[in-house]
C-alpha positions as CSV (number, residue, x, y, z in Angstrom):
1,X,9.0,-7.0,16.4
2,X,7.4,-10.3,15.1
3,X,4.3,-11.7,16.8
4,X,6.3,-15.2,17.1
5,X,8.9,-13.2,19.6
6,X,6.0,-11.6,21.5
7,X,4.4,-14.8,21.9
8,X,3.8,-16.6,25.6
9,X,5.6,-20.0,26.1
10,X,2.7,-22.0,25.7
11,X,2.0,-20.4,22.4
12,X,5.5,-21.5,21.1
13,X,4.8,-25.1,21.1
14,X,1.1,-25.3,20.5
15,X,-1.8,-23.7,18.9
16,X,-5.2,-23.1,20.0
17,X,-8.6,-22.6,18.0
18,X,-9.1,-19.4,19.5
19,X,-5.3,-18.2,17.9
20,X,-6.2,-19.5,14.5
21,X,-9.5,-17.8,14.6
22,X,-7.5,-14.5,15.2
23,X,-5.4,-14.3,12.4
24,X,-8.3,-14.1,10.2
25,X,-7.9,-10.4,9.7
26,X,-4.2,-10.8,8.7
27,X,-5.2,-14.0,6.2
28,X,-8.0,-11.6,4.7
29,X,-5.2,-9.0,3.8
30,X,-3.3,-11.9,1.6
31,X,-4.3,-11.9,-1.7
32,X,-3.6,-15.5,-3.5
33,X,-2.0,-15.4,-6.9
34,X,-0.5,-17.6,-9.0
35,X,1.3,-17.9,-12.4
36,X,-1.7,-19.9,-13.8
37,X,-5.0,-20.9,-12.5
38,X,-7.0,-23.8,-13.2
39,X,-10.6,-24.9,-12.1
40,X,-13.6,-26.1,-13.1
41,X,-16.7,-23.8,-11.6
42,X,-17.4,-20.3,-12.5
43,X,-16.4,-17.8,-9.8
44,X,-13.7,-14.9,-8.9
45,X,-10.7,-16.0,-10.6
46,X,-8.9,-15.6,-14.1
47,X,-7.9,-19.1,-15.9
48,X,-5.4,-19.6,-18.5
49,X,-7.9,-21.9,-19.9
50,X,-9.2,-20.4,-23.0
51,X,-12.8,-20.9,-23.8
52,X,-16.4,-18.5,-24.1
53,X,-16.1,-16.8,-20.6
54,X,-16.4,-13.3,-19.7
55,X,-13.5,-11.2,-20.3
56,X,-12.0,-10.8,-23.7
57,X,-8.4,-11.8,-23.9
58,X,-7.0,-11.4,-27.5
59,X,-7.7,-12.0,-31.0
60,X,-5.8,-14.5,-33.2
61,X,-6.2,-15.9,-36.7
62,X,-9.1,-18.2,-37.3
63,X,-8.1,-21.7,-37.0
64,X,-10.2,-24.9,-38.4
65,X,-12.9,-26.2,-35.9
66,X,-13.1,-22.3,-34.1
67,X,-16.7,-21.5,-33.2
68,X,-18.0,-19.3,-35.9
69,X,-19.9,-17.1,-33.2
70,X,-16.5,-16.2,-32.0
71,X,-15.2,-14.4,-35.2
72,X,-13.8,-10.9,-34.5
73,X,-15.2,-9.0,-37.5
74,X,-13.6,-5.8,-37.0
75,X,-9.9,-7.2,-36.9
76,X,-11.4,-9.7,-39.8
77,X,-12.1,-6.4,-41.7
78,X,-9.0,-4.3,-40.5
79,X,-6.6,-7.4,-41.9
80,X,-8.7,-8.7,-44.6
81,X,-7.9,-12.3,-43.0
82,X,-10.5,-14.2,-40.4
83,X,-9.9,-13.7,-36.8
84,X,-11.3,-15.2,-33.8
85,X,-12.1,-13.7,-30.4
86,X,-10.3,-15.6,-27.6
87,X,-11.9,-15.0,-23.9
88,X,-10.2,-15.7,-20.4
89,X,-12.9,-17.3,-18.3
90,X,-13.8,-16.4,-14.6
91,X,-13.2,-19.2,-12.3
92,X,-12.8,-20.0,-8.7
93,X,-10.4,-23.1,-7.2
94,X,-9.7,-25.2,-4.6
95,X,-7.4,-24.3,-1.9
96,X,-5.8,-27.4,-0.6
97,X,-3.7,-27.3,2.8
98,X,-1.3,-30.0,3.3
99,X,0.0,-29.9,6.8
100,X,2.8,-31.6,8.2
101,X,2.5,-32.6,12.0
102,X,5.0,-35.1,12.4
103,X,7.3,-35.3,15.7
104,X,10.4,-33.6,13.6
105,X,8.1,-30.6,13.3
106,X,7.7,-30.1,17.1
107,X,11.2,-28.6,17.3
108,X,12.7,-25.3,17.7
109,X,15.9,-23.6,19.0
110,X,14.5,-20.1,18.4
111,X,11.1,-18.8,17.8
112,X,8.1,-21.1,17.7
113,X,8.0,-24.6,17.1
114,X,8.1,-25.4,13.4
115,X,4.7,-26.9,13.7
116,X,3.3,-23.8,15.2
117,X,4.7,-21.8,12.4
118,X,3.1,-24.3,10.1
119,X,-0.1,-24.3,11.7
120,X,-0.3,-20.7,12.0
121,X,0.8,-20.2,8.1
122,X,-1.8,-22.9,7.2
123,X,-4.7,-20.6,8.8
124,X,-3.6,-17.5,7.3
125,X,-4.1,-19.2,3.9
126,X,-7.3,-20.8,4.8
127,X,-8.6,-17.3,5.7
128,X,-7.6,-15.8,2.5
129,X,-9.0,-18.5,0.7
130,X,-12.2,-17.7,2.5
131,X,-12.0,-14.1,1.8
132,X,-11.1,-14.6,-1.8
133,X,-14.2,-17.0,-2.4
134,X,-12.2,-19.8,-3.1
135,X,-13.2,-23.7,-1.9
136,X,-11.0,-24.9,1.3
137,X,-10.0,-28.2,2.1
138,X,-7.0,-30.0,3.9
139,X,-4.9,-32.9,4.9
140,X,-3.3,-32.7,8.1
141,X,-0.8,-36.0,9.1
142,X,1.3,-36.7,11.9
143,X,3.1,-39.9,12.4
144,X,0.0,-41.3,14.4
145,X,-2.2,-41.1,10.7
146,X,-3.8,-38.2,8.8
147,X,-7.2,-36.6,8.4
148,X,-9.0,-35.0,5.4
149,X,-11.4,-32.4,4.6
150,X,-13.0,-31.8,0.9
151,X,-13.1,-28.4,-0.5
152,X,-15.8,-26.7,0.8
153,X,-16.9,-22.9,0.3
154,X,-17.1,-20.3,3.2
155,X,-16.3,-19.6,6.8
156,X,-17.5,-23.2,8.0
157,X,-14.8,-24.8,6.0
158,X,-12.1,-22.9,7.4
159,X,-13.5,-23.4,11.1
160,X,-13.5,-27.1,10.3
161,X,-10.0,-27.4,9.3
162,X,-8.9,-25.3,12.3
163,X,-10.5,-27.7,14.5
164,X,-8.8,-30.6,12.6
165,X,-5.5,-29.0,13.1
166,X,-5.7,-28.2,16.9
167,X,-7.2,-31.6,17.9
168,X,-4.5,-33.7,16.0
169,X,-3.0,-36.0,18.5
170,X,0.4,-34.8,17.8
171,X,0.0,-32.3,20.0
172,X,-0.1,-34.4,23.1
173,X,0.9,-37.6,22.2
174,X,4.1,-39.5,20.6
175,X,4.5,-42.8,19.0
176,X,7.1,-45.1,19.4
177,X,9.2,-43.1,16.5
178,X,8.8,-41.6,13.4
179,X,7.0,-42.8,10.9
180,X,9.0,-42.7,7.7
181,X,6.3,-43.6,5.1
182,X,4.3,-40.7,6.5
183,X,5.0,-37.7,4.5
184,X,5.1,-39.9,1.1
185,X,1.8,-41.3,2.0
186,X,0.0,-38.0,2.4
187,X,1.2,-36.7,-0.3
188,X,0.3,-39.5,-2.5
189,X,-3.1,-39.3,-1.2
190,X,-3.3,-35.3,-2.1
191,X,-2.4,-36.5,-5.2
192,X,-5.4,-38.4,-5.6
193,X,-7.9,-36.0,-4.0
194,X,-6.6,-32.6,-5.6
195,X,-8.7,-31.8,-8.3
196,X,-7.1,-30.1,-11.6
197,X,-6.8,-26.7,-10.9
198,X,-6.7,-26.5,-7.5
199,X,-4.1,-24.4,-5.4
200,X,-1.9,-26.8,-3.1
201,X,-0.1,-25.5,0.0
202,X,2.6,-27.8,1.7
203,X,3.6,-26.6,4.9
204,X,6.5,-28.7,6.2
205,X,10.0,-29.1,6.9
206,X,10.2,-31.3,4.0
207,X,12.6,-33.7,6.3
208,X,13.1,-37.3,4.4
209,X,12.7,-35.7,0.9
210,X,13.8,-37.9,-1.4
211,X,13.3,-38.8,-5.4
212,X,10.0,-40.4,-4.3
213,X,8.6,-37.5,-2.9
214,X,10.0,-35.3,-5.5
215,X,8.1,-37.4,-8.3
216,X,5.0,-36.9,-6.2
217,X,5.7,-33.1,-6.1
218,X,5.8,-33.2,-9.8
219,X,3.0,-35.1,-10.5
220,X,1.0,-32.8,-8.3
221,X,2.5,-29.8,-10.1
222,X,1.1,-31.4,-13.4
223,X,-2.6,-30.7,-12.7
224,X,-2.4,-28.0,-9.9
225,X,-0.2,-25.1,-8.7
226,X,1.8,-25.9,-5.6
227,X,3.6,-23.9,-3.0
228,X,6.1,-25.3,-0.9
229,X,6.0,-23.5,2.4
230,X,9.4,-24.4,3.8
231,X,9.5,-24.5,7.6
232,X,13.2,-24.5,9.4
233,X,15.0,-23.4,12.5
234,X,18.2,-21.5,11.8
235,X,20.0,-24.5,14.1
236,X,19.2,-26.7,11.0
237,X,21.6,-24.6,8.8
238,X,24.5,-24.4,11.1
239,X,25.2,-26.1,14.5
240,X,25.9,-23.9,17.3
241,X,29.7,-24.0,18.7
242,X,31.1,-27.4,19.9
243,X,29.8,-28.9,22.8
244,X,26.8,-31.2,24.2
245,X,23.2,-29.8,23.8
246,X,19.9,-31.1,25.4
247,X,17.2,-30.5,22.9
248,X,13.6,-31.1,23.2
249,X,11.8,-32.6,20.5
250,X,8.2,-32.6,21.3
251,X,8.0,-34.5,24.5
252,X,11.5,-36.2,23.9
253,X,14.8,-35.0,25.0
254,X,17.8,-35.5,22.8
255,X,21.3,-35.0,23.5
256,X,23.5,-33.6,20.5
257,X,27.1,-33.3,20.5
258,X,28.5,-31.2,18.0
259,X,32.0,-31.3,19.0
260,X,33.0,-33.8,16.0
261,X,33.9,-31.8,12.9
262,X,33.0,-35.0,10.9
263,X,29.3,-34.8,12.4
264,X,28.8,-30.9,11.9
265,X,30.1,-31.3,8.4
266,X,27.5,-33.9,7.5
267,X,24.8,-32.4,9.5
268,X,25.5,-29.0,7.7
269,X,25.7,-31.1,4.0
270,X,22.5,-32.6,4.8
271,X,20.8,-29.3,5.4
272,X,22.4,-28.2,2.3
273,X,21.3,-31.0,0.1
274,X,17.6,-30.7,1.5
275,X,17.7,-27.1,0.8
276,X,19.1,-27.6,-2.9
277,X,16.4,-30.2,-3.7
278,X,13.7,-27.8,-3.0
279,X,15.0,-25.1,-4.6
280,X,15.3,-27.6,-7.4
281,X,11.6,-28.2,-7.4
282,X,10.8,-24.8,-6.7
283,X,11.8,-23.9,-10.7
284,X,9.9,-26.5,-12.0
285,X,6.8,-25.3,-13.6
286,X,3.8,-24.8,-11.6
287,X,6.0,-25.0,-8.2
288,X,6.8,-22.2,-5.7
289,X,9.1,-22.4,-2.7
290,X,8.6,-19.9,0.0
291,X,11.1,-20.4,2.8
292,X,9.7,-19.7,6.5
293,X,12.2,-19.7,9.3
294,X,10.8,-20.4,12.9
295,X,12.2,-17.1,14.0
296,X,9.8,-15.0,11.9
297,X,6.1,-14.8,11.9
298,X,4.3,-16.2,9.0
299,X,1.8,-13.6,8.8
300,X,4.7,-11.1,7.8
301,X,6.4,-13.6,5.5
302,X,3.5,-14.5,3.5
303,X,2.1,-11.3,2.4
304,X,5.5,-10.3,1.2
305,X,6.0,-13.3,-0.9
306,X,2.2,-12.6,-2.5
307,X,3.3,-9.1,-2.9
308,X,6.3,-9.7,-4.9
309,X,4.3,-12.4,-7.1
């Protein structure tokens, strides 16, 4: 049985610092791996950037401008043509977590709130980054604003980020209405602060995704590896049987009438279009989509995903 199903009612609608710290052992079991890793400083990860590093990658024919010190004399003697050694440098990289705590995330019909699942998933990746020796930073945003932490090494970076998550006013306050520009602004900010070679995790339901958002993701993917952790509730894929339902969205109560066939079709079409857009982004170079429903424990979903990778 998943941890989500076993949680207390309070744990399904909010997170505590103690809970996020308790995810440390599970997070350390996740081994972050991406198709390409690019960064600056020496560290514990292999980079596809070729250079004078510590691990031999291949020999290739000599090209004008190659450093003569990298000549592979054995291959040169065997083939009769000059060859150059190419190395893969060991590097670490910043891991940046982009966490959506907008009002739309304070919702679930089954399992935990989308915001809770997203926060738990972010904590797991944070602990994984610390265990891997990566720098950890983050950007946490809601309809009330956003906060940033620059990438830093060590356990203290994870604790600072988790404190930022649990202290966000979104858990207790609601504004006059959703800020439609919150996500694009936060993503634009991430594009400006994420250094080339960063591994960026975006935890969200991606509601309101549009062409501007897609362009920003593509821009981010041009210099970072991007993981879209898509948090969704099963009812978003298909409405319940016809009738009137009172649903809590954070501290607001919304009445949803599912009797109309037109409403049901429009609702389900909207979900399919959003999912199709995300799947399209997930097929781009440097972008991966990680679906995570509210009914599953991210401590089970994320290890499965990275094990396949």
